[in-house]
N, C-alpha and C positions, 0 to 999 in steps of 0.2 A: 528196942528189943525185937528181934525178928521172930515172927510166929512160925513154929514148925509147920512144914507142909509135906504131906504124904500123898503121893499119886499112885493110883492103880491103873496100869496099862494092860488091858485085857488082850491086846493084839487081836488075832483072828480066832477068838473064842467066844462062846455064849450066843445062843439065839436071843432075840428080844425077850421072850418069856422067861428064859433062864436068867437073863440079866436082871429083869424086874424082881424076880424071886430073890436073887442074891442081894440086891441093894435093900430090899425090904427087910431081909434078915440082918443085914449089916446095921441098918438104922435101929432096929430093935435091940441089937447087942450093944451098940455104942451109946444109945440114948442121946442126950443133948450135949455131948462132949464139945467144948468150945475152945480148949487150949491148944488144939492142933487143927490145921486146915486139911480136910480130906477131899481129894479130887478123884472121881471115877471117870476113866476114859474107855468106853466100850466101842465096839465096831459101829460104823455108820447106821446100819438098820435099827440098832437098839437105842440110838440117841433120843428120839422123840418119846418113846414110852418110859425110858429111864428118867429123862428130864421131868416128865409128869410125876413120876414116883418120888423124885427128890425135891419137888417144888415145896418151898416153905421150910425146908430143913437146913441143917448145917453142912451137909455134904454137897460139894460142887460138882458140876458136870463139865467134862472136857472131851475133846475129840482127839483122834490119833494123828490127824494130818489135815491139810486143806490145800486148795489151789489158790493162786494169787489173783485170778481174775474174778470179777463180780458175777459174770454170766457169759454165756456164749457156747460155741460149738467145741466143747472140751469133754468128749465122751468119757465117762467114768470118773470125772472129777467133781468135787464138792466145794462150793464157794464159802467164804467167811460169813456172808449173810445167811446162808442156809444153816450154818452151825449156830449162829445167834438165834435163829428162829426156832431151833430145837431146844434152846435153853442153855447152850454152852457158854461158859465164862472163860474157859481155858482151852488151849490147843497145843498138843505136842508138835514140835517142829524140829526137823533135822535128826530124827532118831537114827541110830546106826543102821537099822534094817532098811530105812528109806535111802540112806546114803550108799550102803554097800550091797544091798540086794537089788535095789531099783535104780541105782546110779544117780541119785540126787546130788547135785553139785552145791558148792558153797554159795554160788550166785543164786541158785534157785531157793536155797534156804533163806537168803537175805530177802528175796521177794516175798516169801511166805511170812516172814516176821513182820515186814512192813504192812502187808495186806491185813494180817491179824490185828495189828495195832489200829489201823485205820477203821476197822469194824468194831473196835472196843473189846476185842478178845485179848486175853493175857497169854502170851507165848510161854511154853515150857521149852526152852531152847536146849537141845542135847548136843554135847560135845564129847569127844573121847577118841582114844587112839587104838589102833590095831596092835595085836601082840608083837608083830615084827617091828612096829614103830617104837613100842615100849622097850623092847630088847635092844634096839639101836640107840636108845637114849633120846628119842625124839618126841617124847610125850608133850613137853612144853611147847615145842615148835608147832606141833599139830593142833593143840588146843588153842594156842594164840592165833593161829591162822584162821581156825573155824570161828572164833569169837570176833575177830576183827572184821571178817567178811560178813557175818550175820548181823552185826551191829552197825554196819556202815551207815545205814539209813535211820538209825534210832537216835532220837534227840535226848539230851540230858534229862529233861523233865519226864521222859517216858521210861527210862531204864529201870526204875524201881518196880514197874508193873511186870517185868519179866521174872521168870524163875529160870535159873541155869541148872541143868542137870548134867553132872559129870558121869558119863557112862563109858568106862573102858570097854571096848568092843569084846575083848577077850574074856570078860567077866559076865557077859549077858547070856543068861540061859545055860551056862556051862557048869554051874555049881562052884566055880572057882572065883570067889569074891576077892576083891582087893582088900588089903588090910586097912583098918581104920586110919592108921598113921599115913599110909601111902595116899589114901583118898583125901585126907586132910592136906597133905602137901600140894596136891593138884587143886583142891578147893581154894587154898590160900593163894596159889598162883593165879587162879581165875580172878580172885578178888583184887589182887595187885594189878592184873591186866585191866580190869574195869576201872580201877583208880587212875591208871594211865590214860585210858580212853576218855574218861569223864573227870571225876575227882574222888578223893577218898570218902567224903561224906556220901556221895551217891553210891559208891561201891559197897559201903557198909549197909545200905538199905536193901540190897539185892539178896534174895534167898537162893542158896545153892544146895541142890540135892545130890546125893550119891545114888547111882543105880547100877545094879549088876549082882545078881544072886543074893538079894536082900531077903532075909527071913526073920521071923519073930525073935529067934535066938541071937541074931547079930545086930539088929537095927540099933539097939541102944548104944553100941560101941561107936557107930558112925555119928550119931547125934550128940555124943559126948564131946566131939571135936569142935573146936572154936569156930570154924568156917563152914561146917556142914549143918544145914538147917532142915534137912528132911531127906526123903528117899523117893525114888521113882521105882515102883515095884512091878514086876511082871508076874511070874507064876504064883507067887504067894498071895496075889490079890484075887485069885480065881475061886477061892473058897472063903465064904463070909467069916467063919469062925477063925480061920488062920489070919486073915487080913485084919480082923478086929483085934486079935491078940497082938499082932505086929504094931498096930496103931497105939494100943495101950502101952506096949513096951517102949514105944518111942517117946512117951511122955513120963515114963517112970511109974506108971500106975500098976 
């Protein structure tokens, strides 16, 4: 049985103090809920204080990106080891904003996945198509290409540590969410692709999230689908009460 996983990607929002206040409120609201895994991914400056606030609790800390080198002359970059030192257990890799705003390539995503695993971090690997690609019937082609490239260096015994987030680019931050049925179709395709790359047993162990305009009122429809195990949430994770309600709704509470 795959444990549901809800991630909050704050993107470029919240000062460190604002972030600490939010997660403190979230912990008070959720209590010791253990039937869903919750991951908070704040901006880099907030990682250390939020990691301290979350220490000893059920909520996990994640980062929004990393660089694949351990150290060196890479101005503006953050290494996997630095994230671990801040208390991170997870890291988002290949988010559509990294790919389409900052020009990140499939090859770079693959390097980041490998570097994260080598440091003991669990990647949240994002895949998804543009609106034009969807309208052209190329969703599966794009998602398969992204998966195969990113996982080229991932061994079979490692694949279950990854979370795969299906995030159709046209649904992120637009208010235009994919239907649960369409998201399930792609999630099932992702699982079949993983089975082809590894085997069916390994593919069944991987948790797949949906991301794209997820809100408290629609999250339960996504998690009711057979191959969707959670959500990667943007705007709805920026208010503690809203995010807590979304998490509760994801478990049917």
